[in-house]
MARDOLUM-385274 format. One record per residue (C-alpha): residue in one letter; x, y, z; residue number from 0. Coordinates in nm, 3 decimals, always signed. Each point is the difference from the previous one (the first is absolute). Layout:
% residues N
+------+---------+---------+---------+-----+
| type |    east |   north |      up | seq |
+------+---------+---------+---------+-----+
|    A |       X |       Y |       Z | NUM |
...
+------+---------+---------+---------+-----+
END
This chain:
% residues 415
+------+---------+---------+---------+-----+
| type |    east |   north |      up | seq |
+------+---------+---------+---------+-----+
|    X |  -0.585 | +14.010 | +10.279 |   0 |
|    X |  +0.128 |  -0.336 |  -0.106 |   1 |
|    X |  +0.359 |  -0.078 |  +0.038 |   2 |
|    X |  +0.188 |  -0.300 |  -0.072 |   3 |
|    X |  +0.134 |  -0.197 |  +0.320 |   4 |
|    X |  +0.386 |  +0.012 |  -0.084 |   5 |
|    X |  -0.050 |  +0.386 |  -0.086 |   6 |
|    X |  -0.180 |  +0.075 |  +0.342 |   7 |
|    X |  +0.275 |  -0.201 |  +0.187 |   8 |
|    X |  +0.302 |  +0.136 |  -0.179 |   9 |
|    X |  -0.107 |  +0.317 |  +0.046 |  10 |
|    X |  -0.087 |  -0.042 |  +0.366 |  11 |
|    X |  +0.325 |  -0.144 |  +0.047 |  12 |
|    X |  +0.175 |  +0.305 |  -0.169 |  13 |
|    X |  -0.217 |  +0.246 |  +0.208 |  14 |
|    X |  +0.057 |  -0.205 |  +0.360 |  15 |
|    X |  +0.229 |  +0.118 |  +0.277 |  16 |
|    X |  +0.234 |  -0.273 |  +0.035 |  17 |
|    X |  +0.122 |  -0.149 |  +0.307 |  18 |
|    X |  +0.331 |  -0.044 |  -0.179 |  19 |
|    X |  +0.112 |  +0.321 |  -0.057 |  20 |
|    X |  +0.300 |  -0.098 |  -0.173 |  21 |
|    X |  -0.199 |  -0.162 |  -0.276 |  22 |
|    X |  -0.174 |  +0.350 |  -0.037 |  23 |
|    X |  +0.332 |  +0.160 |  +0.021 |  24 |
|    X |  +0.131 |  -0.251 |  -0.316 |  25 |
|    X |  -0.327 |  +0.130 |  -0.201 |  26 |
|    X |  +0.068 |  +0.329 |  +0.030 |  27 |
|    X |  +0.353 |  -0.056 |  -0.087 |  28 |
|    X |  -0.122 |  -0.198 |  -0.304 |  29 |
|    X |  -0.241 |  +0.267 |  -0.121 |  30 |
|    X |  +0.262 |  +0.286 |  +0.056 |  31 |
|    X |  +0.235 |  -0.204 |  -0.176 |  32 |
|    X |  -0.231 |  -0.031 |  -0.325 |  33 |
|    X |  -0.078 |  +0.383 |  +0.035 |  34 |
|    X |  +0.353 |  +0.088 |  +0.018 |  35 |
|    X |  +0.120 |  -0.206 |  -0.295 |  36 |
|    X |  -0.275 |  +0.132 |  -0.218 |  37 |
|    X |  +0.058 |  +0.340 |  +0.082 |  38 |
|    X |  +0.374 |  -0.022 |  -0.067 |  39 |
|    X |  -0.037 |  -0.206 |  -0.319 |  40 |
|    X |  -0.288 |  +0.275 |  -0.140 |  41 |
|    X |  +0.256 |  +0.285 |  +0.112 |  42 |
|    X |  +0.304 |  -0.102 |  -0.132 |  43 |
|    X |  -0.128 |  -0.131 |  -0.330 |  44 |
|    X |  -0.169 |  +0.336 |  -0.032 |  45 |
|    X |  +0.328 |  +0.193 |  +0.080 |  46 |
|    X |  +0.159 |  -0.272 |  -0.277 |  47 |
|    X |  -0.284 |  +0.080 |  -0.247 |  48 |
|    X |  +0.048 |  +0.363 |  +0.063 |  49 |
|    X |  +0.398 |  -0.010 |  -0.034 |  50 |
|    X |  -0.028 |  -0.198 |  -0.308 |  51 |
|    X |  -0.228 |  +0.272 |  -0.144 |  52 |
|    X |  +0.204 |  +0.284 |  +0.096 |  53 |
|    X |  +0.299 |  -0.149 |  -0.146 |  54 |
|    X |  -0.173 |  -0.091 |  -0.319 |  55 |
|    X |  -0.145 |  +0.357 |  -0.031 |  56 |
|    X |  +0.381 |  +0.147 |  +0.063 |  57 |
|    X |  +0.195 |  -0.238 |  -0.235 |  58 |
|    X |  -0.269 |  -0.055 |  -0.273 |  59 |
|    X |  -0.030 |  +0.373 |  -0.033 |  60 |
|    X |  +0.332 |  +0.056 |  -0.143 |  61 |
|    X |  +0.048 |  -0.323 |  -0.208 |  62 |
|    X |  -0.228 |  -0.096 |  -0.281 |  63 |
|    X |  -0.217 |  -0.346 |  +0.028 |  64 |
|    X |  +0.180 |  -0.113 |  -0.301 |  65 |
|    X |  +0.261 |  +0.110 |  -0.288 |  66 |
|    X |  +0.010 |  -0.076 |  -0.352 |  67 |
|    X |  +0.341 |  +0.071 |  -0.192 |  68 |
|    X |  +0.158 |  -0.130 |  -0.332 |  69 |
|    X |  +0.258 |  -0.272 |  +0.030 |  70 |
|    X |  +0.214 |  +0.194 |  -0.237 |  71 |
|    X |  +0.082 |  +0.345 |  +0.013 |  72 |
|    X |  -0.269 |  +0.261 |  +0.075 |  73 |
|    X |  -0.375 |  +0.050 |  -0.062 |  74 |
|    X |  -0.026 |  +0.231 |  -0.318 |  75 |
|    X |  -0.370 |  +0.030 |  -0.031 |  76 |
|    X |  -0.103 |  +0.018 |  +0.352 |  77 |
|    X |  -0.308 |  +0.215 |  -0.079 |  78 |
|    X |  -0.178 |  -0.282 |  -0.209 |  79 |
|    X |  +0.103 |  -0.259 |  +0.287 |  80 |
|    X |  -0.177 |  +0.242 |  +0.238 |  81 |
|    X |  -0.323 |  -0.002 |  -0.224 |  82 |
|    X |  +0.011 |  -0.407 |  -0.028 |  83 |
|    X |  +0.056 |  -0.051 |  +0.379 |  84 |
|    X |  -0.276 |  +0.261 |  +0.100 |  85 |
|    X |  -0.262 |  -0.234 |  -0.195 |  86 |
|    X |  +0.071 |  -0.267 |  +0.240 |  87 |
|    X |  -0.284 |  -0.012 |  +0.259 |  88 |
|    X |  +0.189 |  -0.081 |  +0.296 |  89 |
|    X |  +0.259 |  +0.307 |  -0.057 |  90 |
|    X |  -0.062 |  +0.302 |  +0.168 |  91 |
|    X |  +0.287 |  +0.195 |  -0.093 |  92 |
|    X |  +0.310 |  -0.007 |  -0.217 |  93 |
|    X |  +0.319 |  +0.226 |  -0.010 |  94 |
|    X |  +0.330 |  -0.012 |  -0.165 |  95 |
|    X |  +0.334 |  -0.016 |  +0.192 |  96 |
|    X |  +0.393 |  +0.005 |  -0.020 |  97 |
|    X |  +0.171 |  -0.195 |  +0.287 |  98 |
|    X |  +0.356 |  -0.023 |  +0.065 |  99 |
|    X |  +0.241 |  -0.063 |  +0.323 | 100 |
|    X |  +0.225 |  +0.341 |  +0.028 | 101 |
|    X |  +0.234 |  +0.170 |  +0.258 | 102 |
|    X |  -0.112 |  +0.362 |  +0.113 | 103 |
|    X |  +0.227 |  +0.226 |  +0.130 | 104 |
|    X |  -0.098 |  +0.281 |  +0.224 | 105 |
|    X |  +0.137 |  +0.124 |  +0.318 | 106 |
|    X |  +0.049 |  -0.371 |  +0.098 | 107 |
|    X |  -0.031 |  -0.286 |  -0.256 | 108 |
|    X |  -0.261 |  -0.333 |  -0.042 | 109 |
|    X |  -0.094 |  -0.219 |  -0.251 | 110 |
|    X |  -0.368 |  +0.025 |  -0.101 | 111 |
|    X |  -0.246 |  -0.108 |  -0.244 | 112 |
|    X |  -0.054 |  +0.263 |  -0.278 | 113 |
|    X |  -0.330 |  -0.025 |  -0.172 | 114 |
|    X |  -0.118 |  +0.237 |  -0.288 | 115 |
|    X |  -0.384 |  +0.078 |  +0.013 | 116 |
|    X |  -0.234 |  +0.203 |  -0.195 | 117 |
|    X |  -0.141 |  +0.235 |  +0.245 | 118 |
|    X |  -0.362 |  +0.002 |  -0.140 | 119 |
|    X |  -0.034 |  -0.377 |  -0.014 | 120 |
|    X |  +0.165 |  -0.071 |  +0.297 | 121 |
|    X |  -0.293 |  +0.017 |  +0.219 | 122 |
|    X |  -0.176 |  -0.309 |  -0.177 | 123 |
|    X |  +0.218 |  -0.262 |  +0.145 | 124 |
|    X |  +0.146 |  +0.146 |  +0.335 | 125 |
|    X |  -0.067 |  +0.265 |  +0.277 | 126 |
|    X |  +0.334 |  +0.188 |  -0.004 | 127 |
|    X |  -0.215 |  +0.324 |  -0.097 | 128 |
|    X |  -0.192 |  -0.007 |  +0.311 | 129 |
|    X |  +0.333 |  -0.098 |  +0.208 | 130 |
|    X |  +0.202 |  +0.311 |  -0.058 | 131 |
|    X |  +0.092 |  +0.195 |  +0.290 | 132 |
|    X |  +0.206 |  +0.274 |  -0.178 | 133 |
|    X |  -0.069 |  +0.115 |  -0.348 | 134 |
|    X |  -0.230 |  -0.175 |  -0.286 | 135 |
|    X |  +0.052 |  -0.278 |  -0.228 | 136 |
|    X |  -0.122 |  +0.266 |  -0.273 | 137 |
|    X |  +0.335 |  +0.166 |  +0.075 | 138 |
|    X |  +0.173 |  -0.275 |  -0.206 | 139 |
|    X |  +0.030 |  +0.218 |  -0.340 | 140 |
|    X |  +0.170 |  -0.190 |  -0.275 | 141 |
|    X |  +0.344 |  +0.164 |  -0.086 | 142 |
|    X |  +0.009 |  +0.172 |  +0.348 | 143 |
|    X |  +0.184 |  -0.322 |  +0.136 | 144 |
|    X |  -0.204 |  +0.046 |  +0.342 | 145 |
|    X |  -0.003 |  -0.308 |  +0.224 | 146 |
|    X |  -0.241 |  -0.133 |  +0.291 | 147 |
|    X |  +0.168 |  -0.190 |  +0.289 | 148 |
|    X |  -0.149 |  -0.220 |  +0.259 | 149 |
|    X |  +0.020 |  +0.175 |  +0.328 | 150 |
|    X |  +0.244 |  -0.256 |  +0.151 | 151 |
|    X |  +0.219 |  +0.048 |  -0.308 | 152 |
|    X |  -0.001 |  +0.371 |  +0.037 | 153 |
|    X |  +0.120 |  -0.001 |  +0.350 | 154 |
|    X |  +0.263 |  -0.264 |  -0.080 | 155 |
|    X |  +0.117 |  +0.224 |  -0.296 | 156 |
|    X |  -0.031 |  +0.330 |  +0.241 | 157 |
|    X |  -0.177 |  +0.160 |  -0.294 | 158 |
|    X |  -0.348 |  +0.214 |  -0.013 | 159 |
|    X |  -0.180 |  +0.178 |  -0.267 | 160 |
|    X |  +0.231 |  +0.199 |  -0.224 | 161 |
|    X |  +0.309 |  -0.188 |  +0.101 | 162 |
|    X |  +0.206 |  -0.190 |  -0.288 | 163 |
|    X |  +0.037 |  -0.368 |  -0.033 | 164 |
|    X |  +0.220 |  -0.160 |  -0.240 | 165 |
|    X |  -0.157 |  -0.338 |  -0.159 | 166 |
|    X |  +0.288 |  -0.268 |  -0.083 | 167 |
|    X |  -0.173 |  -0.251 |  -0.238 | 168 |
|    X |  +0.228 |  -0.360 |  -0.029 | 169 |
|    X |  -0.009 |  +0.023 |  -0.378 | 170 |
|    X |  +0.322 |  +0.118 |  -0.191 | 171 |
|    X |  +0.034 |  +0.260 |  -0.241 | 172 |
|    X |  +0.360 |  +0.052 |  -0.242 | 173 |
|    X |  +0.184 |  +0.312 |  +0.088 | 174 |
|    X |  +0.337 |  +0.092 |  -0.155 | 175 |
|    X |  +0.154 |  -0.102 |  +0.316 | 176 |
|    X |  -0.167 |  -0.352 |  +0.033 | 177 |
|    X |  -0.351 |  -0.131 |  +0.107 | 178 |
|    X |  -0.173 |  +0.189 |  +0.286 | 179 |
|    X |  -0.358 |  -0.053 |  +0.156 | 180 |
|    X |  -0.266 |  +0.198 |  -0.094 | 181 |
|    X |  -0.079 |  +0.295 |  +0.228 | 182 |
|    X |  -0.199 |  +0.317 |  +0.009 | 183 |
|    X |  -0.109 |  +0.238 |  +0.302 | 184 |
|    X |  -0.361 |  +0.035 |  +0.088 | 185 |
|    X |  -0.154 |  +0.255 |  +0.222 | 186 |
|    X |  -0.203 |  -0.109 |  +0.321 | 187 |
|    X |  -0.386 |  +0.151 |  -0.088 | 188 |
|    X |  -0.156 |  -0.264 |  +0.258 | 189 |
|    X |  -0.059 |  -0.281 |  +0.243 | 190 |
|    X |  -0.248 |  -0.260 |  +0.088 | 191 |
|    X |  -0.059 |  -0.196 |  +0.312 | 192 |
|    X |  -0.177 |  -0.362 |  +0.003 | 193 |
|    X |  +0.105 |  -0.093 |  +0.352 | 194 |
|    X |  +0.178 |  -0.322 |  -0.144 | 195 |
|    X |  +0.363 |  -0.019 |  +0.023 | 196 |
|    X |  +0.100 |  -0.126 |  -0.358 | 197 |
|    X |  -0.219 |  +0.236 |  -0.205 | 198 |
|    X |  +0.077 |  +0.324 |  +0.236 | 199 |
|    X |  +0.398 |  -0.103 |  +0.012 | 200 |
|    X |  +0.093 |  -0.135 |  -0.334 | 201 |
|    X |  -0.259 |  +0.166 |  -0.260 | 202 |
|    X |  +0.053 |  +0.302 |  -0.236 | 203 |
|    X |  -0.220 |  +0.118 |  -0.274 | 204 |
|    X |  +0.106 |  +0.208 |  -0.292 | 205 |
|    X |  -0.220 |  +0.063 |  -0.323 | 206 |
|    X |  +0.001 |  -0.254 |  -0.263 | 207 |
|    X |  +0.175 |  +0.179 |  -0.265 | 208 |
|    X |  +0.280 |  +0.130 |  +0.228 | 209 |
|    X |  +0.034 |  -0.342 |  +0.101 | 210 |
|    X |  +0.021 |  -0.095 |  -0.336 | 211 |
|    X |  +0.283 |  +0.242 |  -0.072 | 212 |
|    X |  +0.209 |  -0.100 |  +0.282 | 213 |
|    X |  -0.014 |  -0.357 |  -0.115 | 214 |
|    X |  +0.051 |  +0.084 |  -0.365 | 215 |
|    X |  -0.328 |  -0.143 |  -0.100 | 216 |
|    X |  -0.175 |  +0.078 |  -0.309 | 217 |
|    X |  -0.240 |  +0.321 |  +0.069 | 218 |
|    X |  -0.346 |  -0.136 |  +0.057 | 219 |
|    X |  +0.071 |  -0.338 |  +0.102 | 220 |
|    X |  -0.114 |  -0.170 |  +0.294 | 221 |
|    X |  +0.160 |  -0.285 |  +0.225 | 222 |
|    X |  -0.346 |  -0.158 |  +0.034 | 223 |
|    X |  -0.345 |  +0.057 |  +0.128 | 224 |
|    X |  -0.103 |  -0.007 |  +0.357 | 225 |
|    X |  -0.373 |  -0.132 |  +0.059 | 226 |
|    X |  -0.250 |  +0.062 |  +0.283 | 227 |
|    X |  -0.268 |  -0.292 |  +0.045 | 228 |
|    X |  -0.328 |  -0.064 |  +0.147 | 229 |
|    X |  +0.108 |  -0.309 |  +0.184 | 230 |
|    X |  +0.356 |  +0.028 |  +0.087 | 231 |
|    X |  +0.004 |  -0.406 |  +0.106 | 232 |
|    X |  -0.034 |  -0.049 |  -0.403 | 233 |
|    X |  +0.262 |  +0.218 |  -0.088 | 234 |
|    X |  +0.215 |  -0.285 |  -0.176 | 235 |
|    X |  -0.270 |  -0.146 |  -0.194 | 236 |
|    X |  -0.128 |  +0.344 |  -0.117 | 237 |
|    X |  +0.355 |  +0.104 |  -0.108 | 238 |
|    X |  +0.060 |  -0.334 |  -0.169 | 239 |
|    X |  -0.334 |  +0.013 |  -0.215 | 240 |
|    X |  +0.098 |  +0.394 |  -0.099 | 241 |
|    X |  +0.370 |  -0.105 |  -0.089 | 242 |
|    X |  -0.122 |  -0.296 |  -0.198 | 243 |
|    X |  -0.275 |  +0.228 |  -0.232 | 244 |
|    X |  +0.277 |  +0.282 |  -0.071 | 245 |
|    X |  +0.226 |  -0.080 |  -0.282 | 246 |
|    X |  +0.349 |  -0.067 |  +0.052 | 247 |
|    X |  +0.150 |  -0.158 |  +0.315 | 248 |
|    X |  -0.004 |  +0.171 |  +0.364 | 249 |
|    X |  +0.065 |  -0.081 |  +0.324 | 250 |
|    X |  -0.219 |  -0.021 |  +0.258 | 251 |
|    X |  +0.051 |  +0.103 |  +0.406 | 252 |
|    X |  -0.245 |  +0.033 |  +0.270 | 253 |
|    X |  -0.009 |  +0.159 |  +0.346 | 254 |
|    X |  +0.060 |  -0.362 |  +0.197 | 255 |
|    X |  +0.342 |  -0.004 |  -0.202 | 256 |
|    X |  +0.105 |  +0.318 |  +0.172 | 257 |
|    X |  -0.163 |  +0.000 |  +0.334 | 258 |
|    X |  -0.199 |  -0.351 |  +0.013 | 259 |
|    X |  +0.234 |  -0.153 |  +0.254 | 260 |
|    X |  -0.073 |  +0.276 |  +0.250 | 261 |
|    X |  -0.353 |  -0.056 |  -0.020 | 262 |
|    X |  +0.044 |  -0.373 |  +0.011 | 263 |
|    X |  +0.204 |  +0.054 |  +0.329 | 264 |
|    X |  -0.302 |  +0.199 |  +0.120 | 265 |
|    X |  -0.259 |  -0.280 |  -0.049 | 266 |
|    X |  +0.228 |  -0.274 |  +0.114 | 267 |
|    X |  +0.038 |  +0.208 |  +0.334 | 268 |
|    X |  -0.402 |  +0.033 |  +0.000 | 269 |
|    X |  -0.010 |  -0.389 |  -0.028 | 270 |
|    X |  +0.258 |  -0.045 |  +0.279 | 271 |
|    X |  -0.157 |  +0.245 |  +0.226 | 272 |
|    X |  -0.333 |  -0.172 |  -0.063 | 273 |
|    X |  +0.152 |  -0.348 |  +0.115 | 274 |
|    X |  +0.149 |  +0.130 |  +0.309 | 275 |
|    X |  -0.268 |  +0.199 |  +0.101 | 276 |
|    X |  -0.244 |  -0.275 |  -0.048 | 277 |
|    X |  +0.194 |  -0.192 |  +0.301 | 278 |
|    X |  -0.153 |  +0.232 |  +0.229 | 279 |
|    X |  -0.353 |  -0.143 |  -0.091 | 280 |
|    X |  +0.121 |  -0.361 |  -0.011 | 281 |
|    X |  +0.130 |  +0.056 |  +0.347 | 282 |
|    X |  -0.318 |  +0.124 |  +0.132 | 283 |
|    X |  -0.179 |  -0.292 |  -0.159 | 284 |
|    X |  +0.208 |  -0.243 |  +0.170 | 285 |
|    X |  -0.072 |  +0.193 |  +0.320 | 286 |
|    X |  -0.380 |  -0.045 |  -0.104 | 287 |
|    X |  +0.076 |  -0.382 |  -0.024 | 288 |
|    X |  +0.149 |  -0.014 |  +0.323 | 289 |
|    X |  -0.273 |  +0.187 |  +0.189 | 290 |
|    X |  -0.293 |  -0.220 |  -0.175 | 291 |
|    X |  +0.186 |  -0.313 |  +0.111 | 292 |
|    X |  +0.012 |  +0.137 |  +0.383 | 293 |
|    X |  -0.349 |  +0.108 |  -0.036 | 294 |
|    X |  -0.104 |  -0.354 |  -0.165 | 295 |
|    X |  +0.190 |  -0.152 |  +0.303 | 296 |
|    X |  -0.181 |  +0.250 |  +0.266 | 297 |
|    X |  -0.356 |  -0.086 |  -0.177 | 298 |
|    X |  +0.039 |  -0.373 |  +0.033 | 299 |
|    X |  -0.305 |  -0.081 |  +0.230 | 300 |
|    X |  -0.196 |  +0.257 |  -0.221 | 301 |
|    X |  +0.077 |  -0.167 |  -0.287 | 302 |
|    X |  -0.069 |  -0.347 |  +0.165 | 303 |
|    X |  -0.316 |  +0.117 |  +0.095 | 304 |
|    X |  -0.133 |  +0.147 |  -0.326 | 305 |
|    X |  +0.096 |  -0.337 |  -0.159 | 306 |
|    X |  -0.208 |  -0.192 |  +0.240 | 307 |
|    X |  -0.318 |  +0.237 |  -0.035 | 308 |
|    X |  +0.046 |  -0.101 |  -0.379 | 309 |
|    X |  +0.262 |  +0.236 |  -0.171 | 310 |
|    X |  +0.134 |  -0.112 |  -0.305 | 311 |
|    X |  +0.395 |  +0.031 |  -0.047 | 312 |
|    X |  -0.037 |  +0.229 |  -0.269 | 313 |
|    X |  -0.226 |  +0.222 |  +0.211 | 314 |
|    X |  +0.292 |  +0.018 |  +0.250 | 315 |
|    X |  +0.259 |  +0.059 |  -0.264 | 316 |
|    X |  -0.203 |  +0.283 |  -0.141 | 317 |
|    X |  -0.024 |  +0.149 |  +0.369 | 318 |
|    X |  +0.392 |  +0.062 |  -0.011 | 319 |
|    X |  +0.045 |  +0.080 |  -0.338 | 320 |
|    X |  -0.278 |  +0.267 |  +0.020 | 321 |
|    X |  +0.183 |  +0.149 |  +0.348 | 322 |
|    X |  +0.351 |  -0.007 |  -0.172 | 323 |
|    X |  -0.131 |  +0.161 |  -0.334 | 324 |
|    X |  -0.169 |  +0.264 |  +0.234 | 325 |
|    X |  +0.337 |  +0.096 |  +0.125 | 326 |
|    X |  +0.127 |  +0.004 |  -0.334 | 327 |
|    X |  -0.257 |  +0.217 |  -0.119 | 328 |
|    X |  +0.041 |  +0.254 |  +0.257 | 329 |
|    X |  +0.375 |  -0.002 |  -0.024 | 330 |
|    X |  -0.026 |  +0.052 |  -0.341 | 331 |
|    X |  -0.267 |  +0.272 |  -0.004 | 332 |
|    X |  +0.206 |  +0.175 |  +0.227 | 333 |
|    X |  +0.306 |  -0.061 |  -0.212 | 334 |
|    X |  -0.159 |  +0.143 |  -0.318 | 335 |
|    X |  -0.140 |  +0.290 |  +0.176 | 336 |
|    X |  +0.366 |  +0.073 |  +0.172 | 337 |
|    X |  +0.160 |  -0.038 |  -0.353 | 338 |
|    X |  -0.203 |  +0.198 |  -0.199 | 339 |
|    X |  +0.019 |  +0.288 |  +0.253 | 340 |
|    X |  +0.350 |  +0.010 |  +0.046 | 341 |
|    X |  +0.098 |  -0.071 |  -0.363 | 342 |
|    X |  -0.271 |  +0.328 |  -0.118 | 343 |
|    X |  +0.195 |  +0.215 |  +0.289 | 344 |
|    X |  +0.372 |  -0.121 |  -0.027 | 345 |
|    X |  +0.096 |  +0.318 |  -0.106 | 346 |
|    X |  -0.123 |  +0.157 |  +0.309 | 347 |
|    X |  +0.121 |  -0.255 |  +0.245 | 348 |
|    X |  +0.366 |  -0.017 |  -0.116 | 349 |
|    X |  +0.040 |  +0.369 |  +0.099 | 350 |
|    X |  -0.149 |  -0.043 |  +0.312 | 351 |
|    X |  +0.223 |  -0.288 |  +0.097 | 352 |
|    X |  +0.285 |  +0.195 |  -0.099 | 353 |
|    X |  -0.087 |  +0.294 |  +0.208 | 354 |
|    X |  -0.070 |  -0.243 |  +0.291 | 355 |
|    X |  +0.326 |  -0.189 |  -0.024 | 356 |
|    X |  +0.243 |  +0.250 |  -0.132 | 357 |
|    X |  +0.096 |  -0.154 |  -0.363 | 358 |
|    X |  -0.054 |  +0.024 |  -0.327 | 359 |
|    X |  -0.087 |  -0.283 |  -0.210 | 360 |
|    X |  +0.088 |  +0.179 |  -0.342 | 361 |
|    X |  +0.261 |  +0.273 |  +0.025 | 362 |
|    X |  -0.045 |  +0.250 |  -0.283 | 363 |
|    X |  +0.370 |  +0.011 |  -0.041 | 364 |
|    X |  +0.033 |  -0.379 |  -0.045 | 365 |
|    X |  -0.338 |  -0.113 |  -0.173 | 366 |
|    X |  -0.177 |  +0.180 |  -0.266 | 367 |
|    X |  -0.344 |  -0.169 |  +0.111 | 368 |
|    X |  -0.024 |  +0.232 |  +0.332 | 369 |
|    X |  -0.344 |  -0.181 |  +0.114 | 370 |
|    X |  -0.155 |  -0.347 |  -0.002 | 371 |
|    X |  -0.212 |  -0.043 |  -0.298 | 372 |
|    X |  -0.320 |  -0.253 |  +0.011 | 373 |
|    X |  -0.247 |  -0.150 |  -0.208 | 374 |
|    X |  -0.243 |  -0.213 |  +0.113 | 375 |
|    X |  -0.162 |  -0.258 |  -0.250 | 376 |
|    X |  -0.326 |  -0.190 |  +0.057 | 377 |
|    X |  +0.149 |  -0.290 |  -0.152 | 378 |
|    X |  +0.281 |  -0.051 |  +0.281 | 379 |
|    X |  -0.242 |  +0.068 |  +0.255 | 380 |
|    X |  -0.238 |  -0.274 |  -0.080 | 381 |
|    X |  +0.293 |  -0.225 |  -0.072 | 382 |
|    X |  +0.134 |  +0.036 |  +0.350 | 383 |
|    X |  -0.339 |  +0.017 |  +0.172 | 384 |
|    X |  -0.071 |  -0.350 |  -0.168 | 385 |
|    X |  +0.335 |  -0.156 |  +0.042 | 386 |
|    X |  -0.026 |  +0.098 |  +0.405 | 387 |
|    X |  -0.368 |  -0.173 |  +0.021 | 388 |
|    X |  +0.109 |  -0.289 |  -0.189 | 389 |
|    X |  +0.304 |  -0.024 |  +0.234 | 390 |
|    X |  -0.275 |  +0.040 |  +0.275 | 391 |
|    X |  -0.223 |  -0.284 |  -0.105 | 392 |
|    X |  +0.257 |  -0.231 |  -0.062 | 393 |
|    X |  +0.147 |  +0.059 |  +0.357 | 394 |
|    X |  -0.341 |  -0.143 |  +0.135 | 395 |
|    X |  -0.020 |  -0.333 |  -0.179 | 396 |
|    X |  +0.226 |  -0.193 |  +0.211 | 397 |
|    X |  -0.126 |  +0.096 |  +0.350 | 398 |
|    X |  -0.348 |  -0.019 |  -0.129 | 399 |
|    X |  +0.050 |  -0.366 |  -0.131 | 400 |
|    X |  +0.176 |  -0.082 |  +0.321 | 401 |
|    X |  -0.323 |  +0.111 |  +0.159 | 402 |
|    X |  -0.242 |  -0.158 |  -0.212 | 403 |
|    X |  +0.205 |  -0.339 |  +0.103 | 404 |
|    X |  -0.056 |  +0.020 |  +0.387 | 405 |
|    X |  -0.127 |  -0.316 |  +0.150 | 406 |
|    X |  -0.281 |  +0.121 |  +0.230 | 407 |
|    X |  +0.090 |  -0.317 |  +0.281 | 408 |
|    X |  +0.350 |  +0.082 |  -0.017 | 409 |
|    X |  -0.057 |  +0.397 |  +0.069 | 410 |
|    X |  -0.247 |  -0.063 |  +0.306 | 411 |
|    X |  +0.190 |  -0.312 |  +0.153 | 412 |
|    X |  +0.135 |  +0.258 |  +0.270 | 413 |
|    X |  -0.266 |  +0.273 |  +0.000 | 414 |
+------+---------+---------+---------+-----+
END
């Protein structure tokens, strides 16, 4: 079988038992360094992807992708607005709402965001009905003044189903003794848990009609419309298109204005982790440069003999490029296999490590996320593998060029 001379010699140098064991050790360290770097990159970025997905699911399960509300006053004919919104091809669901920051008083007191909803339509824009841990969302009936609390908020107020909670709204009403805030007693009928601090500890839900009575709004009016979209990244554009098509003037807000900074911080952290962990591969590449330089020095006489036999400088260059590239390919392959295996089984590995070393990575009394999420993406694996291969190839160029510049007479002078 035909095999190019440069490939034959490069493979032979890689397989041969070296007299210089230090060079062999540096080769092994370089290979393992690349494998470790790729494995770590794939695993850490997969965990960050899983964390971002889990965070997005828990946060956006309670808030809408976008909201549309009138600039002045309330939305009187929200039924027709829902009909107009539903005609947009990128809107999956829409529901009316009323929101107000309030003060809640139970056994203890706490501030909260009060949201008036229509229980029959709320499932179109949020997942709160699936997150109920006590009671049902359908228990919110107009005129009965029921309230559903986040599990953290219920714990802070020290109340449960059947207990009474006083809602104090920051709006004033005139009384014979002067102005006083609006307030009304509500009965706790349920609780929900999203597993995200802000939603669970600062959100309270009531029927929209009861919220309108509490805030002295005209019956049947809404504060605005919440939207759920096919592509949440296009929320601002879609909401602007809808508000422009509607008669009147509307204020538009999307999810990035409420929680966008948090997701931006996660993306920034992923970028920083990628840069830092890439240095592991860079260090392995530098080790490969030093190893190949020592190999070239060790093989000076071989290179000189090849040149005297007619080998061209390009042939010598390819010998060492092939040798170094094979180290990179083997290290990258091991790293990809190890990274994929670890990323896919991280949820089983972490409990084992916790058991062996006697610590808890995510204590349930501190963190809502009690296990390490992971989402392996083929694009990330390909990107890291190509980066490692590229660094490996670049690290071979200088030693290979130096080998191709060897002068046979000088190399063989003392042989």
